[in-house]
MITOR-234042 format. One record per residue: residue number from 1; chain; x, y, z of N, C-alpha, C, CB in turn. Coordinates in steps of 0.2 Angstrom, whole numbers. Each point is the difference from the previous one (the first is absolute). Glycine has a CB too. Example, Ala and Ser with C-alpha at 12.3 -4.5 7.8 and 13.67 -1.06 7.14 Angstrom:
<nodes>
<node resi="1" chain="A" n_X="66" n_Y="-28" n_Z="39" ca_X="-4" ca_Y="6" ca_Z="0" c_X="4" c_Y="6" c_Z="0" cb_X="-9" cb_Y="-6" cb_Z="6"/>
<node resi="2" chain="A" n_X="7" n_Y="11" n_Z="-10" ca_X="4" ca_Y="6" ca_Z="1" c_X="-4" c_Y="5" c_Z="3" cb_X="6" cb_Y="-3" cb_Z="-10"/>
</nodes>
This chain:
<nodes>
<node resi="1" chain="A" n_X="705" n_Y="340" n_Z="1053" ca_X="-1" ca_Y="-7" ca_Z="1" c_X="-7" c_Y="-1" c_Z="0" cb_X="11" cb_Y="-2" cb_Z="7"/>
<node resi="2" chain="A" n_X="-14" n_Y="-4" n_Z="-9" ca_X="-7" ca_Y="-2" ca_Z="0" c_X="-1" c_Y="-7" c_Z="3" cb_X="-1" cb_Y="7" cb_Z="-11"/>
<node resi="3" chain="A" n_X="-3" n_Y="-8" n_Z="15" ca_X="-1" ca_Y="-6" ca_Z="4" c_X="-5" c_Y="-5" c_Z="-4" cb_X="3" cb_Y="6" cb_Z="11"/>
<node resi="4" chain="A" n_X="0" n_Y="-12" n_Z="-12" ca_X="-4" ca_Y="-5" ca_Z="-3" c_X="-1" c_Y="-6" c_Z="5" cb_X="5" cb_Y="3" cb_Z="-12"/>
<node resi="5" chain="A" n_X="-10" n_Y="-8" n_Z="10" ca_X="-1" ca_Y="-5" ca_Z="5" c_X="7" c_Y="-4" c_Z="1" cb_X="-12" cb_Y="-1" cb_Z="-4"/>
<node resi="6" chain="A" n_X="15" n_Y="0" n_Z="-1" ca_X="7" ca_Y="-3" ca_Z="0" c_X="6" c_Y="3" c_Z="2" cb_X="-5" cb_Y="-7" cb_Z="-8"/>
<node resi="7" chain="A" n_X="5" n_Y="13" n_Z="9" ca_X="6" ca_Y="5" ca_Z="2" c_X="-2" c_Y="7" c_Z="-2" cb_X="7" cb_Y="-9" cb_Z="-3"/>
<node resi="8" chain="A" n_X="-1" n_Y="12" n_Z="2" ca_X="0" ca_Y="7" ca_Z="-1" c_X="4" c_Y="2" c_Z="-7" cb_X="-2" cb_Y="3" cb_Z="13"/>
<node resi="9" chain="A" n_X="-1" n_Y="1" n_Z="-17" ca_X="4" ca_Y="1" ca_Z="-6" c_X="3" c_Y="7" c_Z="1" cb_X="-8" cb_Y="-7" cb_Z="-7"/>
<node resi="10" chain="A" n_X="14" n_Y="7" n_Z="5" ca_X="4" ca_Y="6" ca_Z="-1" c_X="1" c_Y="2" c_Z="-7" cb_X="6" cb_Y="-2" cb_Z="11"/>
<node resi="11" chain="A" n_X="-8" n_Y="8" n_Z="-13" ca_X="2" ca_Y="2" ca_Z="-7" c_X="1" c_Y="7" c_Z="0" cb_X="-7" cb_Y="-9" cb_Z="-5"/>
<node resi="12" chain="A" n_X="12" n_Y="11" n_Z="1" ca_X="2" ca_Y="7" ca_Z="0" c_X="5" c_Y="2" c_Z="-5" cb_X="-4" cb_Y="1" cb_Z="11"/>
<node resi="13" chain="A" n_X="7" n_Y="5" n_Z="-11" ca_X="5" ca_Y="3" ca_Z="-3" c_X="5" c_Y="2" c_Z="4" cb_X="-7" cb_Y="2" cb_Z="-9"/>
<node resi="14" chain="A" n_X="14" n_Y="-3" n_Z="8" ca_X="5" ca_Y="3" ca_Z="3" c_X="4" c_Y="4" c_Z="-6" cb_X="0" cb_Y="-9" cb_Z="10"/>
<node resi="15" chain="A" n_X="2" n_Y="16" n_Z="-8" ca_X="4" ca_Y="4" ca_Z="-4" c_X="6" c_Y="1" c_Z="3" cb_X="-9" cb_Y="5" cb_Z="-4"/>
<node resi="16" chain="A" n_X="15" n_Y="-8" n_Z="1" ca_X="6" ca_Y="0" ca_Z="3" c_X="6" c_Y="2" c_Z="-5" cb_X="-5" cb_Y="-9" cb_Z="7"/>
<node resi="17" chain="A" n_X="10" n_Y="12" n_Z="-5" ca_X="6" ca_Y="2" ca_Z="-4" c_X="3" c_Y="-6" c_Z="-3" cb_X="2" cb_Y="11" cb_Z="7"/>
<node resi="18" chain="A" n_X="2" n_Y="-11" n_Z="-13" ca_X="3" ca_Y="-5" ca_Z="-3" c_X="5" c_Y="-3" c_Z="5" cb_X="-1" cb_Y="5" cb_Z="-11"/>
<node resi="19" chain="A" n_X="4" n_Y="-2" n_Z="15" ca_X="5" ca_Y="-2" ca_Z="5" c_X="-3" c_Y="-4" c_Z="5" cb_X="7" cb_Y="10" cb_Z="-2"/>
<node resi="20" chain="A" n_X="-13" n_Y="-8" n_Z="4" ca_X="-4" ca_Y="-4" ca_Z="5" c_X="-3" c_Y="-6" c_Z="-2" cb_X="-2" cb_Y="10" cb_Z="5"/>
<node resi="21" chain="A" n_X="1" n_Y="-11" n_Z="-12" ca_X="-4" ca_Y="-6" ca_Z="-3" c_X="2" c_Y="-6" c_Z="2" cb_X="-2" cb_Y="7" cb_Z="-9"/>
<node resi="22" chain="A" n_X="9" n_Y="-9" n_Z="8" ca_X="2" ca_Y="-6" ca_Z="2" c_X="-1" c_Y="-2" c_Z="7" cb_X="9" cb_Y="1" cb_Z="-9"/>
<node resi="23" chain="A" n_X="-7" n_Y="3" n_Z="14" ca_X="-2" ca_Y="-1" ca_Z="7" c_X="-7" c_Y="-2" c_Z="1" cb_X="10" cb_Y="7" cb_Z="4"/>
<node resi="24" chain="A" n_X="-14" n_Y="-2" n_Z="-6" ca_X="-7" ca_Y="-1" ca_Z="1" c_X="-3" c_Y="-6" c_Z="-3" cb_X="-1" cb_Y="12" cb_Z="0"/>
<node resi="25" chain="A" n_X="4" n_Y="-14" n_Z="-6" ca_X="-3" ca_Y="-7" ca_Z="-3" c_X="3" c_Y="-5" c_Z="4" cb_X="0" cb_Y="4" cb_Z="-12"/>
<node resi="26" chain="A" n_X="6" n_Y="-4" n_Z="15" ca_X="2" ca_Y="-6" ca_Z="4" c_X="-5" c_Y="0" c_Z="6" cb_X="12" cb_Y="0" cb_Z="-4"/>
<node resi="27" chain="A" n_X="-13" n_Y="5" n_Z="7" ca_X="-4" ca_Y="0" ca_Z="6" c_X="-7" c_Y="-3" c_Z="-2" cb_X="6" cb_Y="10" cb_Z="6"/>
<node resi="28" chain="A" n_X="-9" n_Y="-7" n_Z="-10" ca_X="-7" ca_Y="-3" ca_Z="-2" c_X="0" c_Y="-7" c_Z="-2" cb_X="-3" cb_Y="11" cb_Z="-5"/>
<node resi="29" chain="A" n_X="8" n_Y="-13" n_Z="2" ca_X="0" ca_Y="-8" ca_Z="-2" c_X="1" c_Y="-4" c_Z="6" cb_X="5" cb_Y="3" cb_Z="-11"/>
<node resi="30" chain="A" n_X="-1" n_Y="0" n_Z="16" ca_X="2" ca_Y="-4" ca_Z="6" c_X="-6" c_Y="0" c_Z="4" cb_X="12" cb_Y="3" cb_Z="0"/>
<node resi="31" chain="A" n_X="-17" n_Y="1" n_Z="0" ca_X="-6" ca_Y="0" ca_Z="4" c_X="-6" c_Y="-3" c_Z="-4" cb_X="4" cb_Y="10" cb_Z="7"/>
<node resi="32" chain="A" n_X="-2" n_Y="-13" n_Z="-13" ca_X="-6" ca_Y="-3" ca_Z="-4" c_X="-5" c_Y="5" c_Z="-3" cb_X="1" cb_Y="-9" cb_Z="7"/>
<node resi="33" chain="A" n_X="1" n_Y="15" n_Z="-8" ca_X="-4" ca_Y="5" ca_Z="-4" c_X="2" c_Y="0" c_Z="-7" cb_X="-1" cb_Y="6" cb_Z="10"/>
<node resi="34" chain="A" n_X="-3" n_Y="-7" n_Z="-14" ca_X="1" ca_Y="0" ca_Z="-7" c_X="0" c_Y="6" c_Z="-4" cb_X="-4" cb_Y="-11" cb_Z="0"/>
<node resi="35" chain="A" n_X="9" n_Y="12" n_Z="-5" ca_X="-1" ca_Y="6" ca_Z="-4" c_X="-3" c_Y="-1" c_Z="-6" cb_X="10" cb_Y="4" cb_Z="4"/>
<node resi="36" chain="A" n_X="-16" n_Y="-2" n_Z="-5" ca_X="-4" ca_Y="-1" ca_Z="-6" c_X="2" c_Y="4" c_Z="-6" cb_X="-10" cb_Y="-4" cb_Z="8"/>
<node resi="37" chain="A" n_X="13" n_Y="9" n_Z="-7" ca_X="2" ca_Y="5" ca_Z="-5" c_X="6" c_Y="5" c_Z="2" cb_X="-12" cb_Y="-1" cb_Z="-5"/>
<node resi="38" chain="A" n_X="16" n_Y="2" n_Z="0" ca_X="5" ca_Y="5" ca_Z="2" c_X="1" c_Y="4" c_Z="-7" cb_X="7" cb_Y="-8" cb_Z="9"/>
<node resi="39" chain="A" n_X="-7" n_Y="15" n_Z="-8" ca_X="0" ca_Y="4" ca_Z="-6" c_X="2" c_Y="8" c_Z="3" cb_X="-9" cb_Y="-8" cb_Z="-7"/>
<node resi="40" chain="A" n_X="11" n_Y="12" n_Z="2" ca_X="1" ca_Y="6" ca_Z="1" c_X="-5" c_Y="5" c_Z="-3" cb_X="11" cb_Y="-3" cb_Z="0"/>
<node resi="41" chain="A" n_X="-13" n_Y="8" n_Z="2" ca_X="-5" ca_Y="5" ca_Z="-3" c_X="4" c_Y="5" c_Z="-5" cb_X="-8" cb_Y="-2" cb_Z="11"/>
<node resi="42" chain="A" n_X="14" n_Y="4" n_Z="-9" ca_X="4" ca_Y="5" ca_Z="-4" c_X="7" c_Y="-3" c_Z="0" cb_X="-7" cb_Y="10" cb_Z="3"/>
<node resi="43" chain="A" n_X="9" n_Y="-10" n_Z="-10" ca_X="6" ca_Y="-4" ca_Z="-1" c_X="6" c_Y="4" c_Z="2" cb_X="-5" cb_Y="-5" cb_Z="-9"/>
<node resi="44" chain="A" n_X="4" n_Y="12" n_Z="9" ca_X="6" ca_Y="5" ca_Z="1" c_X="-1" c_Y="3" c_Z="7" cb_X="1" cb_Y="3" cb_Z="-13"/>
<node resi="45" chain="A" n_X="-4" n_Y="-6" n_Z="17" ca_X="0" ca_Y="3" ca_Z="7" c_X="6" c_Y="0" c_Z="4" cb_X="-11" cb_Y="-3" cb_Z="-1"/>
<node resi="46" chain="A" n_X="13" n_Y="7" n_Z="5" ca_X="5" ca_Y="0" ca_Z="4" c_X="-1" c_Y="2" c_Z="7" cb_X="6" cb_Y="3" cb_Z="-10"/>
<node resi="47" chain="A" n_X="-5" n_Y="-7" n_Z="15" ca_X="3" ca_Y="-7" ca_Z="-1" c_X="-5" c_Y="-4" c_Z="-3" cb_X="8" cb_Y="2" cb_Z="10"/>
<node resi="48" chain="A" n_X="-6" n_Y="-8" n_Z="-13" ca_X="-4" ca_Y="-5" ca_Z="-4" c_X="-4" c_Y="-3" c_Z="6" cb_X="8" cb_Y="-2" cb_Z="-10"/>
<node resi="49" chain="A" n_X="-15" n_Y="2" n_Z="8" ca_X="-5" ca_Y="-2" ca_Z="5" c_X="-4" c_Y="-6" c_Z="-3" cb_X="-1" cb_Y="12" cb_Z="5"/>
<node resi="50" chain="A" n_X="0" n_Y="-17" n_Z="-1" ca_X="-4" ca_Y="-6" ca_Z="-3" c_X="-6" c_Y="-1" c_Z="4" cb_X="11" cb_Y="-6" cb_Z="-4"/>
<node resi="51" chain="A" n_X="-16" n_Y="4" n_Z="1" ca_X="-6" ca_Y="-3" ca_Z="3" c_X="-1" c_Y="-7" c_Z="1" cb_X="-5" cb_Y="9" cb_Z="-4"/>
<node resi="52" chain="A" n_X="4" n_Y="-12" n_Z="9" ca_X="0" ca_Y="-7" ca_Z="1" c_X="-7" c_Y="-2" c_Z="3" cb_X="12" cb_Y="0" cb_Z="0"/>
<node resi="53" chain="A" n_X="-16" n_Y="-4" n_Z="-3" ca_X="-7" ca_Y="-2" ca_Z="2" c_X="2" c_Y="-6" c_Z="4" cb_X="-6" cb_Y="4" cb_Z="-10"/>
<node resi="54" chain="A" n_X="2" n_Y="-5" n_Z="16" ca_X="1" ca_Y="-5" ca_Z="4" c_X="-6" c_Y="-4" c_Z="2" cb_X="10" cb_Y="7" cb_Z="4"/>
<node resi="55" chain="A" n_X="-10" n_Y="-13" n_Z="-2" ca_X="-6" ca_Y="-4" ca_Z="1" c_X="2" c_Y="-6" c_Z="5" cb_X="-5" cb_Y="3" cb_Z="-12"/>
<node resi="56" chain="A" n_X="1" n_Y="-4" n_Z="17" ca_X="2" ca_Y="-6" ca_Z="4" c_X="-7" c_Y="-2" c_Z="3" cb_X="13" cb_Y="2" cb_Z="2"/>
<node resi="57" chain="A" n_X="-13" n_Y="-8" n_Z="1" ca_X="-6" ca_Y="-3" ca_Z="4" c_X="3" c_Y="-3" c_Z="6" cb_X="-8" cb_Y="-3" cb_Z="-10"/>
<node resi="58" chain="A" n_X="5" n_Y="4" n_Z="16" ca_X="2" ca_Y="-3" ca_Z="6" c_X="-2" c_Y="3" c_Z="6" cb_X="10" cb_Y="-4" cb_Z="-6"/>
<node resi="59" chain="A" n_X="-6" n_Y="4" n_Z="11" ca_X="-1" ca_Y="2" ca_Z="7" c_X="1" c_Y="7" c_Z="0" cb_X="3" cb_Y="-10" cb_Z="5"/>
<node resi="60" chain="A" n_X="-8" n_Y="15" n_Z="-3" ca_X="1" ca_Y="7" ca_Z="-1" c_X="6" c_Y="3" c_Z="4" cb_X="-13" cb_Y="1" cb_Z="-2"/>
<node resi="61" chain="A" n_X="15" n_Y="-4" n_Z="8" ca_X="5" ca_Y="2" ca_Z="4" c_X="7" c_Y="-1" c_Z="-4" cb_X="-7" cb_Y="-3" cb_Z="10"/>
<node resi="62" chain="A" n_X="8" n_Y="-3" n_Z="-14" ca_X="6" ca_Y="-2" ca_Z="-3" c_X="0" c_Y="4" c_Z="-6" cb_X="1" cb_Y="-12" cb_Z="4"/>
<node resi="63" chain="A" n_X="-7" n_Y="14" n_Z="-8" ca_X="0" ca_Y="4" ca_Z="-6" c_X="3" c_Y="7" c_Z="2" cb_X="-9" cb_Y="-7" cb_Z="-5"/>
<node resi="64" chain="A" n_X="6" n_Y="10" n_Z="11" ca_X="2" ca_Y="6" ca_Z="2" c_X="7" c_Y="1" c_Z="1" cb_X="-11" cb_Y="2" cb_Z="4"/>
<node resi="65" chain="A" n_X="13" n_Y="-7" n_Z="0" ca_X="8" ca_Y="-1" ca_Z="1" c_X="4" c_Y="0" c_Z="-6" cb_X="-2" cb_Y="-6" cb_Z="11"/>
<node resi="66" chain="A" n_X="0" n_Y="2" n_Z="-16" ca_X="4" ca_Y="0" ca_Z="-6" c_X="0" c_Y="7" c_Z="-3" cb_X="-3" cb_Y="-12" cb_Z="-2"/>
<node resi="67" chain="A" n_X="-3" n_Y="15" n_Z="1" ca_X="0" ca_Y="6" ca_Z="-3" c_X="4" c_Y="6" c_Z="3" cb_X="-12" cb_Y="-3" cb_Z="-4"/>
<node resi="68" chain="A" n_X="12" n_Y="2" n_Z="12" ca_X="3" ca_Y="5" ca_Z="3" c_X="8" c_Y="-1" c_Z="-1" cb_X="-9" cb_Y="0" cb_Z="9"/>
<node resi="69" chain="A" n_X="11" n_Y="-6" n_Z="-10" ca_X="7" ca_Y="-2" ca_Z="-1" c_X="2" c_Y="2" c_Z="-7" cb_X="-1" cb_Y="-10" cb_Z="7"/>
<node resi="70" chain="A" n_X="-3" n_Y="10" n_Z="-11" ca_X="1" ca_Y="3" ca_Z="-8" c_X="1" c_Y="7" c_Z="1" cb_X="-7" cb_Y="-8" cb_Z="-6"/>
<node resi="71" chain="A" n_X="3" n_Y="12" n_Z="10" ca_X="0" ca_Y="7" ca_Z="1" c_X="6" c_Y="2" c_Z="3" cb_X="-11" cb_Y="1" cb_Z="0"/>
<node resi="72" chain="A" n_X="14" n_Y="-5" n_Z="5" ca_X="6" ca_Y="1" ca_Z="4" c_X="5" c_Y="0" c_Z="-5" cb_X="-5" cb_Y="-5" cb_Z="10"/>
<node resi="73" chain="A" n_X="5" n_Y="1" n_Z="-15" ca_X="6" ca_Y="0" ca_Z="-5" c_X="1" c_Y="6" c_Z="-5" cb_X="-1" cb_Y="-13" cb_Z="1"/>
<node resi="74" chain="A" n_X="-4" n_Y="18" n_Z="1" ca_X="1" ca_Y="6" ca_Z="-4" c_X="2" c_Y="5" c_Z="3" cb_X="-8" cb_Y="-4" cb_Z="-7"/>
<node resi="75" chain="A" n_X="10" n_Y="10" n_Z="5" ca_X="2" ca_Y="6" ca_Z="3" c_X="-5" c_Y="4" c_Z="3" cb_X="9" cb_Y="1" cb_Z="-8"/>
<node resi="76" chain="A" n_X="-16" n_Y="-3" n_Z="8" ca_X="-6" ca_Y="4" ca_Z="2" c_X="1" c_Y="-1" c_Z="8" cb_X="-8" cb_Y="-2" cb_Z="-10"/>
<node resi="77" chain="A" n_X="8" n_Y="7" n_Z="14" ca_X="0" ca_Y="0" ca_Z="7" c_X="-7" c_Y="-1" c_Z="2" cb_X="10" cb_Y="7" cb_Z="1"/>
<node resi="78" chain="A" n_X="-10" n_Y="-12" n_Z="4" ca_X="-6" ca_Y="-1" ca_Z="3" c_X="-1" c_Y="4" c_Z="6" cb_X="0" cb_Y="-11" cb_Z="-4"/>
<node resi="79" chain="A" n_X="-7" n_Y="13" n_Z="6" ca_X="-1" ca_Y="5" ca_Z="5" c_X="2" c_Y="-3" c_Z="6" cb_X="-10" cb_Y="6" cb_Z="-5"/>
<node resi="80" chain="A" n_X="13" n_Y="-2" n_Z="10" ca_X="2" ca_Y="-3" ca_Z="7" c_X="-5" c_Y="-3" c_Z="4" cb_X="9" cb_Y="8" cb_Z="-1"/>
<node resi="81" chain="A" n_X="-15" n_Y="-4" n_Z="1" ca_X="-6" ca_Y="-1" ca_Z="4" c_X="-6" c_Y="2" c_Z="-5" cb_X="6" cb_Y="2" cb_Z="11"/>
<node resi="82" chain="A" n_X="-12" n_Y="-5" n_Z="-10" ca_X="-6" ca_Y="2" ca_Z="-4" c_X="-2" c_Y="7" c_Z="3" cb_X="-3" cb_Y="-12" cb_Z="-2"/>
<node resi="83" chain="A" n_X="0" n_Y="15" n_Z="-2" ca_X="-2" ca_Y="7" ca_Z="2" c_X="-5" c_Y="0" c_Z="6" cb_X="1" cb_Y="3" cb_Z="-11"/>
<node resi="84" chain="A" n_X="0" n_Y="2" n_Z="15" ca_X="-4" ca_Y="0" ca_Z="6" c_X="-8" c_Y="0" c_Z="-1" cb_X="11" cb_Y="5" cb_Z="5"/>
<node resi="85" chain="A" n_X="-12" n_Y="-1" n_Z="-10" ca_X="-7" ca_Y="2" ca_Z="-1" c_X="-1" c_Y="-2" c_Z="-7" cb_X="-2" cb_Y="9" cb_Z="10"/>
<node resi="86" chain="A" n_X="-5" n_Y="-10" n_Z="-12" ca_X="-2" ca_Y="-2" ca_Z="-6" c_X="-1" c_Y="7" c_Z="-3" cb_X="-7" cb_Y="-11" cb_Z="3"/>
<node resi="87" chain="A" n_X="8" n_Y="12" n_Z="-10" ca_X="-1" ca_Y="7" ca_Z="-3" c_X="-8" c_Y="1" c_Z="0" cb_X="11" cb_Y="-1" cb_Z="-8"/>
<node resi="88" chain="A" n_X="-12" n_Y="8" n_Z="8" ca_X="-8" ca_Y="1" ca_Z="0" c_X="-3" c_Y="-2" c_Z="-6" cb_X="2" cb_Y="9" cb_Z="7"/>
<node resi="89" chain="A" n_X="-8" n_Y="-11" n_Z="-6" ca_X="-3" ca_Y="-3" ca_Z="-6" c_X="-3" c_Y="7" c_Z="-4" cb_X="-4" cb_Y="-13" cb_Z="6"/>
<node resi="90" chain="A" n_X="3" n_Y="12" n_Z="-12" ca_X="-2" ca_Y="5" ca_Z="-5" c_X="-7" c_Y="1" c_Z="1" cb_X="9" cb_Y="-3" cb_Z="-9"/>
<node resi="91" chain="A" n_X="-12" n_Y="9" n_Z="9" ca_X="-7" ca_Y="0" ca_Z="1" c_X="-4" c_Y="-2" c_Z="-6" cb_X="2" cb_Y="10" cb_Z="7"/>
<node resi="92" chain="A" n_X="-8" n_Y="-12" n_Z="-6" ca_X="-4" ca_Y="-2" ca_Z="-6" c_X="-1" c_Y="5" c_Z="-5" cb_X="-6" cb_Y="-7" cb_Z="7"/>
<node resi="93" chain="A" n_X="6" n_Y="5" n_Z="-13" ca_X="-2" ca_Y="4" ca_Z="-6" c_X="-7" c_Y="0" c_Z="-2" cb_X="11" cb_Y="-1" cb_Z="-3"/>
<node resi="94" chain="A" n_X="-15" n_Y="6" n_Z="3" ca_X="-7" ca_Y="-1" ca_Z="-3" c_X="1" c_Y="1" c_Z="-8" cb_X="-7" cb_Y="5" cb_Z="11"/>
<node resi="95" chain="A" n_X="6" n_Y="-11" n_Z="-14" ca_X="1" ca_Y="0" ca_Z="-8" c_X="-6" c_Y="5" c_Z="-3" cb_X="5" cb_Y="-12" cb_Z="1"/>
<node resi="96" chain="A" n_X="-10" n_Y="13" n_Z="3" ca_X="-6" ca_Y="4" ca_Z="-3" c_X="1" c_Y="7" c_Z="1" cb_X="-8" cb_Y="-9" cb_Z="1"/>
<node resi="97" chain="A" n_X="14" n_Y="11" n_Z="2" ca_X="1" ca_Y="7" ca_Z="1" c_X="2" c_Y="5" c_Z="-5" cb_X="2" cb_Y="-4" cb_Z="11"/>
<node resi="98" chain="A" n_X="-1" n_Y="1" n_Z="-17" ca_X="3" ca_Y="4" ca_Z="-6" c_X="-6" c_Y="4" c_Z="-2" cb_X="9" cb_Y="-8" cb_Z="-3"/>
<node resi="99" chain="A" n_X="-7" n_Y="14" n_Z="0" ca_X="-5" ca_Y="4" ca_Z="-3" c_X="-4" c_Y="-4" c_Z="-5" cb_X="7" cb_Y="9" cb_Z="2"/>
<node resi="100" chain="A" n_X="-13" n_Y="-7" n_Z="-3" ca_X="-5" ca_Y="-4" ca_Z="-6" c_X="4" c_Y="0" c_Z="-6" cb_X="-11" cb_Y="3" cb_Z="6"/>
<node resi="101" chain="A" n_X="14" n_Y="3" n_Z="-9" ca_X="3" ca_Y="0" ca_Z="-6" c_X="6" c_Y="-5" c_Z="-1" cb_X="-4" cb_Y="12" cb_Z="0"/>
<node resi="102" chain="A" n_X="6" n_Y="-15" n_Z="5" ca_X="6" ca_Y="-4" ca_Z="-1" c_X="-2" c_Y="-7" c_Z="1" cb_X="7" cb_Y="10" cb_Z="4"/>
<node resi="103" chain="A" n_X="-13" n_Y="-11" n_Z="-1" ca_X="-2" ca_Y="-7" ca_Z="1" c_X="-2" c_Y="-3" c_Z="-6" cb_X="-5" cb_Y="2" cb_Z="10"/>
<node resi="104" chain="A" n_X="7" n_Y="-9" n_Z="-12" ca_X="-2" ca_Y="-3" ca_Z="-6" c_X="-8" c_Y="-1" c_Z="0" cb_X="12" cb_Y="-5" cb_Z="-1"/>
<node resi="105" chain="A" n_X="-14" n_Y="5" n_Z="-5" ca_X="-7" ca_Y="-1" ca_Z="-1" c_X="-2" c_Y="-6" c_Z="-4" cb_X="-2" cb_Y="13" cb_Z="0"/>
<node resi="106" chain="A" n_X="-3" n_Y="-16" n_Z="2" ca_X="-3" ca_Y="-6" ca_Z="-4" c_X="-4" c_Y="2" c_Z="-6" cb_X="1" cb_Y="-7" cb_Z="11"/>
<node resi="107" chain="A" n_X="0" n_Y="3" n_Z="-16" ca_X="-4" ca_Y="1" ca_Z="-6" c_X="-8" c_Y="-2" c_Z="2" cb_X="10" cb_Y="-2" cb_Z="-8"/>
<node resi="108" chain="A" n_X="-15" n_Y="6" n_Z="7" ca_X="-6" ca_Y="-3" ca_Z="1" c_X="-3" c_Y="-5" c_Z="-4" cb_X="-2" cb_Y="11" cb_Z="4"/>
<node resi="109" chain="A" n_X="-1" n_Y="-16" n_Z="-2" ca_X="-3" ca_Y="-5" ca_Z="-4" c_X="-6" c_Y="3" c_Z="-4" cb_X="4" cb_Y="-9" cb_Z="8"/>
<node resi="110" chain="A" n_X="-4" n_Y="5" n_Z="-15" ca_X="-6" ca_Y="3" ca_Z="-4" c_X="-7" c_Y="-1" c_Z="4" cb_X="7" cb_Y="-3" cb_Z="-10"/>
<node resi="111" chain="A" n_X="-10" n_Y="8" n_Z="9" ca_X="-7" ca_Y="0" ca_Z="3" c_X="-6" c_Y="0" c_Z="-5" cb_X="4" cb_Y="7" cb_Z="10"/>
<node resi="112" chain="A" n_X="-7" n_Y="-13" n_Z="-11" ca_X="-4" ca_Y="-1" ca_Z="-6" c_X="-6" c_Y="5" c_Z="1" cb_X="3" cb_Y="-12" cb_Z="-1"/>
<node resi="113" chain="A" n_X="-5" n_Y="15" n_Z="7" ca_X="-5" ca_Y="5" ca_Z="0" c_X="1" c_Y="6" c_Z="-3" cb_X="-3" cb_Y="-5" cb_Z="10"/>
<node resi="114" chain="A" n_X="9" n_Y="7" n_Z="-11" ca_X="2" ca_Y="6" ca_Z="-3" c_X="-1" c_Y="0" c_Z="-8" cb_X="8" cb_Y="2" cb_Z="10"/>
<node resi="115" chain="A" n_X="-9" n_Y="-8" n_Z="-13" ca_X="-1" ca_Y="-1" ca_Z="-7" c_X="-7" c_Y="0" c_Z="-1" cb_X="11" cb_Y="-6" cb_Z="-3"/>
<node resi="116" chain="A" n_X="-15" n_Y="10" n_Z="-1" ca_X="-7" ca_Y="0" ca_Z="0" c_X="-2" c_Y="-7" c_Z="-4" cb_X="-1" cb_Y="13" cb_Z="0"/>
<node resi="117" chain="A" n_X="5" n_Y="-16" n_Z="-4" ca_X="-1" ca_Y="-6" ca_Z="-4" c_X="-1" c_Y="-6" c_Z="5" cb_X="6" cb_Y="4" cb_Z="-10"/>
<node resi="118" chain="A" n_X="-2" n_Y="-4" n_Z="15" ca_X="0" ca_Y="-5" ca_Z="5" c_X="-4" c_Y="1" c_Z="6" cb_X="10" cb_Y="-3" cb_Z="-5"/>
<node resi="119" chain="A" n_X="-12" n_Y="9" n_Z="6" ca_X="-3" ca_Y="2" ca_Z="7" c_X="-6" c_Y="-4" c_Z="1" cb_X="4" cb_Y="11" cb_Z="-1"/>
<node resi="120" chain="A" n_X="-5" n_Y="-13" n_Z="7" ca_X="-6" ca_Y="-4" ca_Z="2" c_X="-5" c_Y="4" c_Z="2" cb_X="7" cb_Y="-10" cb_Z="3"/>
<node resi="121" chain="A" n_X="-14" n_Y="10" n_Z="-5" ca_X="-5" ca_Y="4" ca_Z="2" c_X="-1" c_Y="-1" c_Z="8" cb_X="-5" cb_Y="1" cb_Z="-12"/>
<node resi="122" chain="A" n_X="4" n_Y="4" n_Z="16" ca_X="-2" ca_Y="0" ca_Z="7" c_X="6" c_Y="-1" c_Z="4" cb_X="-10" cb_Y="-5" cb_Z="-4"/>
<node resi="123" chain="A" n_X="16" n_Y="4" n_Z="2" ca_X="6" ca_Y="-1" ca_Z="3" c_X="3" c_Y="7" c_Z="2" cb_X="2" cb_Y="-11" cb_Z="-6"/>
<node resi="124" chain="A" n_X="0" n_Y="11" n_Z="12" ca_X="3" ca_Y="7" ca_Z="3" c_X="7" c_Y="0" c_Z="-3" cb_X="-7" cb_Y="1" cb_Z="11"/>
<node resi="125" chain="A" n_X="10" n_Y="5" n_Z="-12" ca_X="7" ca_Y="1" ca_Z="-1" c_X="3" c_Y="3" c_Z="6" cb_X="-2" cb_Y="2" cb_Z="-13"/>
<node resi="126" chain="A" n_X="5" n_Y="-5" n_Z="16" ca_X="4" ca_Y="3" ca_Z="6" c_X="7" c_Y="-1" c_Z="-1" cb_X="-8" cb_Y="-3" cb_Z="8"/>
<node resi="127" chain="A" n_X="11" n_Y="7" n_Z="-12" ca_X="7" ca_Y="0" ca_Z="-2" c_X="4" c_Y="6" c_Z="2" cb_X="-3" cb_Y="-8" cb_Z="-9"/>
<node resi="128" chain="A" n_X="8" n_Y="8" n_Z="13" ca_X="4" ca_Y="6" ca_Z="1" c_X="7" c_Y="-1" c_Z="-2" cb_X="-8" cb_Y="2" cb_Z="9"/>
<node resi="129" chain="A" n_X="11" n_Y="4" n_Z="-11" ca_X="7" ca_Y="0" ca_Z="-2" c_X="4" c_Y="3" c_Z="4" cb_X="-4" cb_Y="0" cb_Z="-10"/>
</nodes>
């Protein structure tokens, strides 16, 4: 959900079985949540699964209640209670820790001081590779 000056926008995808789709569609429509697309990714999937894209603007509490009602129309069990603790955060990764041989290199820009025809007299050449 994203908050705007004139309300909150709900946008996302729900993946439901073909048997659940009519119930989910009815619940979404009864809560004012539009289905902007409906499609399959795999034609011969078993059980048949549909992707439905949803969109709505309005009060965030009402949108959340409508989305929850749509999820309640599926066979997906809701957790009884939220987890007692948050999962441990992943330690930071130093992207510069790879061995030099595996780090990408940048192409060096052309240095006019390396070409005797364009070298300026008295100019120092401080170029490292």
